N, C-alpha and C positions, 0 to 999 in steps of 0.2 A: 586495373592490367593489360594492355590486351597485346598478343602476340602476332605483329602484318603481316608473319610467313604465314604461319598458322593457317588466320584468316584467307590469309590467300590458294591456299590448299583446300582445304575446303570449301570454301566458292566455285573454284572448277571443277571438285567433281559436282557437284550443284548442277553449277551447270552442263556438263558431262552428260548426265542423265538424262538431260531436257533437250539434247543439240548434242549428235550424232558428228557432226562438221565438226565440233571443235576438239583442237589435238595439241601434245599441251609437248614444250623441249625446251631442254636443260642442257649447259654445259661442264658438266662431271662436281656440277651443285646441289643437284636434283636433292639430296639430304636435306642440304646444309637451307635450300628452297622449300622440301617438306612436299613439292612435287610432287617428290613420288609415291604418292599417292591414290594421283590420278592416277599414274604408271598400272597401279599392284589392283586398283577397277577398271582399268583399262585398256592391255598394254598391245595392243595395234594400234594405240593411237595416243603413243606418250613413244618422244624418241628422244636416246642422251645422246649426243656427238658427242662429248666426252672433252677437255681443251683444246676448244678448232672453233673461240668464239666469230671468226666470220664463217666458217663450217654453218652455225645456227644457224644465222642468219641467214643466208644464202636457203637450209634448205626449208625453215619459213617462209620462207618466198614463195620457195618451188610447188611447196604445198596449198598455200594461200590462192595462187593460180588454177594449181588445181579441183580448188570451191574449198577448201577446208580455211575455218577459224583458226588462223593462229595463235597461242599461248609461248610465247618464248621468254625468259628467266634462265639471272645469272645474279648475279656481284654488280653492284652499278661502274666498278670501276672498270672492269670488261668492255658491256652495253653504256653508251660508246667507245668507249675508250683503246677496247680498240679492236672494231671493227667496225668507224660513222664511216668506210667509201662501201660498203658491203649494206648500208643501212639505207644512205642517199640513193647511191644507185640500184639497190636491188629490189629497195621496199617504196621510198619514196621516190621513187623517181619510174619505173612503168607503171601508167593508169590505164587500166580498162571504159570503153568508151564510155565515157559518163560518169566515172566515179576519178578520181584518188587520190590515188600510189596502191596499196598495195591490203588487203586485208589479214594484217599482221597485228596484232600483240607485243610490245617487247617493257615486260614488267618485270623489275631489276629489284634486288637488294640493299642493304648495308652502302646505304647509301651518306653520305657528307659528312661531317666528324665525329656524329656520334658512333661513329664504327671500333673505335676508339685500341684493340691491340693490335691489330692492322699496323697501325702509322701509316704514315700521311703519303705511301706509294700507292695504299691500295681505300686513301676516303677520299669519294671523291665528289669533288667542292666544283666540278665546271657543264655537266652536266645538264642542267635546265638553259648554259649556253647553249650546248651544241644543240641540242636539241628544238628547243625552237627558235634556232634559226633556219631547221632545213623545211622545202615546203610540207602542206600536205599532213607534218606530224603534228596528232596535236599530244599538249602538255599535261599531266597529273602531280600533283605530290599531295598523297593525300594525311592524314594529320595523324588517322586512328583506325582501329578495327573496320570498323560500323562504317568509315567512306571506303576501303583496302572493299568491306563487300561486295558497297552499292556501285561503284566503279568496276567492278569488276566484268557485274553483268551487264553495266550500261558499254563495257567495249563490247562485248560479245553481241549486245543488238543494232551494236552501232556500227558499220561499216568506215573502214580506213583503217591505217596506220595511227596507232600510240601510244603513249613510253610515258611507263608509270613506275614512280620510284620511292622504293620502302623503305623503312625505320631498320635496322637490326635489331636497336634494341626493343623492349615490351613499353606499350605508349598505353596513357592514360586517355579510358572513355571521352573525347570531347562530342559525337555528336549522339544522340537517338536513335533507335532503331527509326524511326517519324519524316525525320529528314530527310528529305527530297536532294538529289544531284543530276545537276543539267549541267553535258556541256558547254561552258564559256558565265556559267554563272557561278559568281561566290554567294558564302552567307553571309549574314551580318547576326555575332552570335551572339550583341553589346552593340546596346544604341548608346549614345555619346554627339554631346554638341561640340568639344574642347580642342580632340585631335582625334584622329586615326592610326591604329595601329594594323598596317594592312601585314598579312601574316601566313607562312603557310606548311605543312610536319609539325618533327614535334616542335618549332615555336610556336604551333597555335595556341597549348597551353598556358607555357609564357607567358603570351599576353596576354588572355582571361585573369589572369595571376598578377599582372602589373597595370589593366585597367582598375579589379578591383585595390591595388594597394593606394592606389590613384584618387579612384574617390571619397577611398578614406581620408583624404587628403580636401579634397573642396574639388575635383580636376575629372570632366563629365568624358570618359574616352569611349570612341566605340572600337571593335573589334570586328575585323572580316575575316575568313579564312576562305582564301583565295587560291581554290586544293586545283583552280583551272588553271596553269601556267597560261595553256596558250592552248586554245583561243585563250583570254582574260576578261574581265566583266568591264569594261569602260561606262556603260550605265554605271555599274555604282558603284568605280572609281567616281568618276566625276563626280556624282551628288555627296558623295564621302568627301572629299575638296570642296564641292560647295561647301556645304554645311557644319565639316569642323577647320577647314581652313588652313591645315597643317596635316602633312604623314609620315606618321616614321614605319620605315618597314624591315622585313625580320624574318630572316632564313635559312638556313642548314646548308651556305655554297656562298661563290664567293661572290661580291659584289658587283664584281663586273661580270650583266651578261647574265646573271639572278632573277629573282622577283626583283627586285628593287628595282635595277632595268626598266623591266616591263611597266612597274606600276609610273615610273619617274616617262618612260616616255608617252603613255598612253595620257597623261595628265598635263605634264607640259604642249598637249597640241592642245585637247579639253579643255581645260582652270588650271594654267600653271599655279600650283599652291607650294611655302616649304616644305623638300622630303629631306631623312635621314634614311640614309641606308644601315639595316646590322645584318651580321655577315661578320663570314673569314675576308678578310679586309687582303686581298689580293696575298693570302700567307697559306701556305700549304699549313698541312697537318702535323702531327708528331702523336708518336705512338701513346697511349695511354690506358694502365688499366679500367675493369668494367666501374671501379671503384673511381674512378679518377677524371673518367670522361665526363662531368659538373663541370672538373678545373679546367679542361681543356675548351672545352664551349665560354666557360668567363673567358678566358683568357684572350678569344677573340670577340669579347663580347656579347655572345649570343644567351643574355640569362632576361628572367622581366625585369632584376635589380639598374641591368641597363637600358630595359626600355623607357621605364621608371626616369632615368637621368634623363636620355632624350628627347621623350614630348618635354618635360619640364622646360630644357632647353630653348625649340622648335616652336613652342607656345610664341617665343618671347617673337619668334619669327615674324608670325603672321601679317597679311598684307591690310 
């Protein structure tokens, strides 16, 4: 198990030592997101703007205009929840000659239903839909701490606006340290011929567990980690559609506008096959103690058991 916030802060310090242009900003959540570690190491390159998320975005944009690489972080419900106007018009829209948007990386924590005790008002299940609709932004949902570390380094070296959402809870390690990550390229974690499960975030490990269960029943299931929601790996999805004939998607997000929608849009244009979307069924979450989070996810069908069920059902609809 690994903690994404701890890995994020650790990686920020690493890249901060290598690149003096890296600056880190927070909005009164720097202890929770562990980014205060960067502030201790580089106090002149660390800014806590307080509970003012719009200001967080605008200051990050200003620093980017001056040549800095801005990493701005708080909880997912506050970015983009409170600052979509500043994100759109302050980061995505202004474009220097030959470039798209400003060099700002919005990295958030506490995404999805697994936020738990904070309840439905703080369980962000709309952010993928919002952020992937904003031109020039690229959107990442990491499955584990290995992914977080690799993507932070990738974002630091790649110009332009990014949005990455981390989980609050500790997560199982899915990838090896040797795994490579590239913008717009998904990862095939398990091959299969009868169906594909395309997942992101904490549901990737659930997808692996579902595929293992299905294998015991003689069903060969392919598992994809689509950590890059935008741009999404269209070639990998078309290949999966052609070779397995049906796709189940899984995410800790509303089924409208998230990973499932992105997959359905791609597949419907490239090679249409039956698709079933697992995620929040257009419902808000609710408060759940840490030990009750599995029950909350189960209520919304975000479990390996439901993935197994949906794979079995959708196979009967294959063309």
